[in-house]
TORKOL-4160 file (C-alpha; in steps of 0.2 Angstrom, whole numbers, padded with zeros to 4 digits, m for minus):
188
<pt num="1" X="0000" Y="0000" Z="m0001"/>
<pt num="2" X="0004" Y="0018" Z="m0004"/>
<pt num="3" X="m0002" Y="0034" Z="0004"/>
<pt num="4" X="m0010" Y="0047" Z="m0007"/>
<pt num="5" X="m0020" Y="0062" Z="m0003"/>
<pt num="6" X="m0040" Y="0067" Z="m0004"/>
<pt num="7" X="m0049" Y="0084" Z="m0002"/>
<pt num="8" X="m0057" Y="0087" Z="0012"/>
<pt num="9" X="m0069" Y="0099" Z="0019"/>
<pt num="10" X="m0070" Y="0103" Z="0037"/>
<pt num="11" X="m0081" Y="0120" Z="0031"/>
<pt num="12" X="m0090" Y="0126" Z="0016"/>
<pt num="13" X="m0077" Y="0139" Z="0012"/>
<pt num="14" X="m0069" Y="0130" Z="m0004"/>
<pt num="15" X="m0086" Y="0131" Z="m0013"/>
<pt num="16" X="m0083" Y="0151" Z="m0013"/>
<pt num="17" X="m0065" Y="0154" Z="m0015"/>
<pt num="18" X="m0061" Y="0140" Z="m0030"/>
<pt num="19" X="m0069" Y="0140" Z="m0046"/>
<pt num="20" X="m0070" Y="0127" Z="m0048"/>
<pt num="21" X="m0070" Y="0117" Z="m0027"/>
<pt num="22" X="m0066" Y="0099" Z="m0029"/>
<pt num="23" X="m0076" Y="0087" Z="m0022"/>
<pt num="24" X="m0072" Y="0080" Z="m0005"/>
<pt num="25" X="m0066" Y="0063" Z="m0004"/>
<pt num="26" X="m0056" Y="0064" Z="m0023"/>
<pt num="27" X="m0038" Y="0061" Z="m0027"/>
<pt num="28" X="m0029" Y="0076" Z="m0026"/>
<pt num="29" X="m0009" Y="0082" Z="m0029"/>
<pt num="30" X="m0004" Y="0099" Z="m0026"/>
<pt num="31" X="m0005" Y="0102" Z="m0046"/>
<pt num="32" X="0008" Y="0118" Z="m0047"/>
<pt num="33" X="0012" Y="0112" Z="m0065"/>
<pt num="34" X="m0006" Y="0123" Z="m0067"/>
<pt num="35" X="0002" Y="0138" Z="m0065"/>
<pt num="36" X="0018" Y="0135" Z="m0073"/>
<pt num="37" X="0024" Y="0151" Z="m0084"/>
<pt num="38" X="0008" Y="0162" Z="m0081"/>
<pt num="39" X="0012" Y="0177" Z="m0072"/>
<pt num="40" X="0002" Y="0181" Z="m0056"/>
<pt num="41" X="m0005" Y="0197" Z="m0063"/>
<pt num="42" X="m0011" Y="0189" Z="m0079"/>
<pt num="43" X="m0024" Y="0177" Z="m0065"/>
<pt num="44" X="m0042" Y="0179" Z="m0061"/>
<pt num="45" X="m0042" Y="0184" Z="m0043"/>
<pt num="46" X="m0049" Y="0164" Z="m0039"/>
<pt num="47" X="m0036" Y="0157" Z="m0051"/>
<pt num="48" X="m0023" Y="0169" Z="m0037"/>
<pt num="49" X="m0034" Y="0161" Z="m0022"/>
<pt num="50" X="m0030" Y="0142" Z="m0031"/>
<pt num="51" X="m0012" Y="0149" Z="m0034"/>
<pt num="52" X="m0007" Y="0152" Z="m0015"/>
<pt num="53" X="m0016" Y="0138" Z="m0007"/>
<pt num="54" X="m0025" Y="0127" Z="m0018"/>
<pt num="55" X="m0022" Y="0107" Z="m0020"/>
<pt num="56" X="m0030" Y="0101" Z="m0036"/>
<pt num="57" X="m0043" Y="0088" Z="m0038"/>
<pt num="58" X="m0040" Y="0075" Z="m0050"/>
<pt num="59" X="m0055" Y="0072" Z="m0055"/>
<pt num="60" X="m0066" Y="0088" Z="m0057"/>
<pt num="61" X="m0050" Y="0095" Z="m0060"/>
<pt num="62" X="m0054" Y="0108" Z="m0046"/>
<pt num="63" X="m0045" Y="0116" Z="m0030"/>
<pt num="64" X="m0045" Y="0111" Z="m0012"/>
<pt num="65" X="m0039" Y="0121" Z="0004"/>
<pt num="66" X="m0035" Y="0105" Z="0014"/>
<pt num="67" X="m0031" Y="0086" Z="0009"/>
<pt num="68" X="m0029" Y="0072" Z="0022"/>
<pt num="69" X="m0015" Y="0059" Z="0021"/>
<pt num="70" X="m0025" Y="0042" Z="0015"/>
<pt num="71" X="m0020" Y="0022" Z="0013"/>
<pt num="72" X="m0021" Y="0020" Z="m0005"/>
<pt num="73" X="m0020" Y="0002" Z="m0015"/>
<pt num="74" X="m0010" Y="0000" Z="m0031"/>
<pt num="75" X="m0026" Y="0001" Z="m0039"/>
<pt num="76" X="m0032" Y="0016" Z="m0034"/>
<pt num="77" X="m0014" Y="0025" Z="m0037"/>
<pt num="78" X="m0016" Y="0016" Z="m0055"/>
<pt num="79" X="m0033" Y="0024" Z="m0058"/>
<pt num="80" X="m0025" Y="0041" Z="m0050"/>
<pt num="81" X="m0013" Y="0042" Z="m0063"/>
<pt num="82" X="m0024" Y="0038" Z="m0079"/>
<pt num="83" X="m0036" Y="0051" Z="m0074"/>
<pt num="84" X="m0024" Y="0065" Z="m0071"/>
<pt num="85" X="m0017" Y="0059" Z="m0088"/>
<pt num="86" X="m0034" Y="0062" Z="m0095"/>
<pt num="87" X="m0037" Y="0078" Z="m0088"/>
<pt num="88" X="m0019" Y="0085" Z="m0094"/>
<pt num="89" X="m0025" Y="0080" Z="m0111"/>
<pt num="90" X="m0041" Y="0089" Z="m0107"/>
<pt num="91" X="m0039" Y="0103" Z="m0099"/>
<pt num="92" X="m0019" Y="0107" Z="m0104"/>
<pt num="93" X="m0018" Y="0102" Z="m0120"/>
<pt num="94" X="m0006" Y="0089" Z="m0118"/>
<pt num="95" X="m0004" Y="0081" Z="m0136"/>
<pt num="96" X="m0008" Y="0063" Z="m0132"/>
<pt num="97" X="m0013" Y="0052" Z="m0115"/>
<pt num="98" X="0004" Y="0042" Z="m0120"/>
<pt num="99" X="0014" Y="0058" Z="m0117"/>
<pt num="100" X="0003" Y="0064" Z="m0102"/>
<pt num="101" X="0004" Y="0050" Z="m0093"/>
<pt num="102" X="0022" Y="0052" Z="m0087"/>
<pt num="103" X="0018" Y="0070" Z="m0082"/>
<pt num="104" X="0004" Y="0059" Z="m0072"/>
<pt num="105" X="0016" Y="0048" Z="m0065"/>
<pt num="106" X="0029" Y="0062" Z="m0061"/>
<pt num="107" X="0014" Y="0070" Z="m0053"/>
<pt num="108" X="0007" Y="0054" Z="m0043"/>
<pt num="109" X="0026" Y="0051" Z="m0036"/>
<pt num="110" X="0026" Y="0067" Z="m0029"/>
<pt num="111" X="0013" Y="0067" Z="m0021"/>
<pt num="112" X="0016" Y="0050" Z="m0013"/>
<pt num="113" X="0034" Y="0056" Z="m0007"/>
<pt num="114" X="0024" Y="0073" Z="0000"/>
<pt num="115" X="0014" Y="0059" Z="0012"/>
<pt num="116" X="0031" Y="0050" Z="0016"/>
<pt num="117" X="0034" Y="0049" Z="0035"/>
<pt num="118" X="0014" Y="0056" Z="0038"/>
<pt num="119" X="0003" Y="0045" Z="0048"/>
<pt num="120" X="m0013" Y="0042" Z="0039"/>
<pt num="121" X="m0026" Y="0055" Z="0045"/>
<pt num="122" X="m0015" Y="0070" Z="0044"/>
<pt num="123" X="m0021" Y="0086" Z="0035"/>
<pt num="124" X="m0010" Y="0094" Z="0024"/>
<pt num="125" X="m0012" Y="0113" Z="0019"/>
<pt num="126" X="m0002" Y="0123" Z="0007"/>
<pt num="127" X="0006" Y="0140" Z="0002"/>
<pt num="128" X="0013" Y="0144" Z="m0015"/>
<pt num="129" X="0023" Y="0160" Z="m0018"/>
<pt num="130" X="0033" Y="0166" Z="m0033"/>
<pt num="131" X="0049" Y="0176" Z="m0031"/>
<pt num="132" X="0063" Y="0178" Z="m0043"/>
<pt num="133" X="0070" Y="0162" Z="m0042"/>
<pt num="134" X="0054" Y="0154" Z="m0047"/>
<pt num="135" X="0039" Y="0146" Z="m0038"/>
<pt num="136" X="0041" Y="0139" Z="m0020"/>
<pt num="137" X="0028" Y="0129" Z="m0010"/>
<pt num="138" X="0027" Y="0128" Z="0007"/>
<pt num="139" X="0019" Y="0114" Z="0015"/>
<pt num="140" X="0012" Y="0113" Z="0034"/>
<pt num="141" X="0003" Y="0098" Z="0044"/>
<pt num="142" X="m0011" Y="0095" Z="0056"/>
<pt num="143" X="m0010" Y="0078" Z="0064"/>
<pt num="144" X="m0028" Y="0074" Z="0071"/>
<pt num="145" X="m0031" Y="0069" Z="0090"/>
<pt num="146" X="m0037" Y="0052" Z="0096"/>
<pt num="147" X="m0050" Y="0063" Z="0107"/>
<pt num="148" X="m0059" Y="0079" Z="0101"/>
<pt num="149" X="m0067" Y="0089" Z="0113"/>
<pt num="150" X="m0085" Y="0089" Z="0102"/>
<pt num="151" X="m0081" Y="0071" Z="0100"/>
<pt num="152" X="m0087" Y="0073" Z="0081"/>
<pt num="153" X="m0083" Y="0060" Z="0071"/>
<pt num="154" X="m0085" Y="0068" Z="0057"/>
<pt num="155" X="m0071" Y="0082" Z="0060"/>
<pt num="156" X="m0061" Y="0067" Z="0059"/>
<pt num="157" X="m0051" Y="0071" Z="0074"/>
<pt num="158" X="m0050" Y="0090" Z="0070"/>
<pt num="159" X="m0059" Y="0101" Z="0082"/>
<pt num="160" X="m0066" Y="0118" Z="0073"/>
<pt num="161" X="m0065" Y="0133" Z="0082"/>
<pt num="162" X="m0083" Y="0134" Z="0085"/>
<pt num="163" X="m0098" Y="0126" Z="0087"/>
<pt num="164" X="m0116" Y="0132" Z="0083"/>
<pt num="165" X="m0131" Y="0120" Z="0091"/>
<pt num="166" X="m0148" Y="0126" Z="0088"/>
<pt num="167" X="m0163" Y="0125" Z="0099"/>
<pt num="168" X="m0180" Y="0127" Z="0096"/>
<pt num="169" X="m0181" Y="0134" Z="0114"/>
<pt num="170" X="m0185" Y="0153" Z="0115"/>
<pt num="171" X="m0172" Y="0158" Z="0129"/>
<pt num="172" X="m0177" Y="0175" Z="0129"/>
<pt num="173" X="m0162" Y="0182" Z="0121"/>
<pt num="174" X="m0160" Y="0200" Z="0115"/>
<pt num="175" X="m0159" Y="0202" Z="0097"/>
<pt num="176" X="m0145" Y="0213" Z="0091"/>
<pt num="177" X="m0149" Y="0223" Z="0074"/>
<pt num="178" X="m0129" Y="0222" Z="0068"/>
<pt num="179" X="m0132" Y="0233" Z="0052"/>
<pt num="180" X="m0137" Y="0249" Z="0065"/>
<pt num="181" X="m0122" Y="0244" Z="0076"/>
<pt num="182" X="m0111" Y="0247" Z="0059"/>
<pt num="183" X="m0121" Y="0261" Z="0054"/>
<pt num="184" X="m0117" Y="0268" Z="0072"/>
<pt num="185" X="m0105" Y="0283" Z="0074"/>
<pt num="186" X="m0093" Y="0281" Z="0087"/>
<pt num="187" X="m0095" Y="0295" Z="0101"/>
<pt num="188" X="m0080" Y="0300" Z="0111"/>
């Protein structure tokens, strides 16, 4: 078995900041090659966000802020290579599947190397930047805890900063008009 990356969403922000957003659970690669030879100032705003912090979902060719290290069978790996090669032909104009396969294989091998040494369930975030020497990538990891404060299984060991609970009870709370508060002038 090997380890590869799968996209994960802890909230709905990817659907807002990326166009398109990757689907949760799809195989993913860093995807830096998408930006090769493209000056940042020629990219649309959402492309710039994807450049700075996006992992490329293979199936959707969309972007994700976070990925999770996941065990993968050899057949999963082979399917990921083939799917990525097809996407290189479809989206980036590779002349043929035969010519796209080595590039897809290289990107999947890079992904395996990135996963090496990380436990299954480790979240990885990415920060890219452009400087005079070219593109640079930095990866950050967040490892899940065995016990979470909220014991929420869907978080896969990662707690949210806030937890909201809806109730049907009227607790007699006060209503606040946020718009009015924002329009009030400050008094000395």
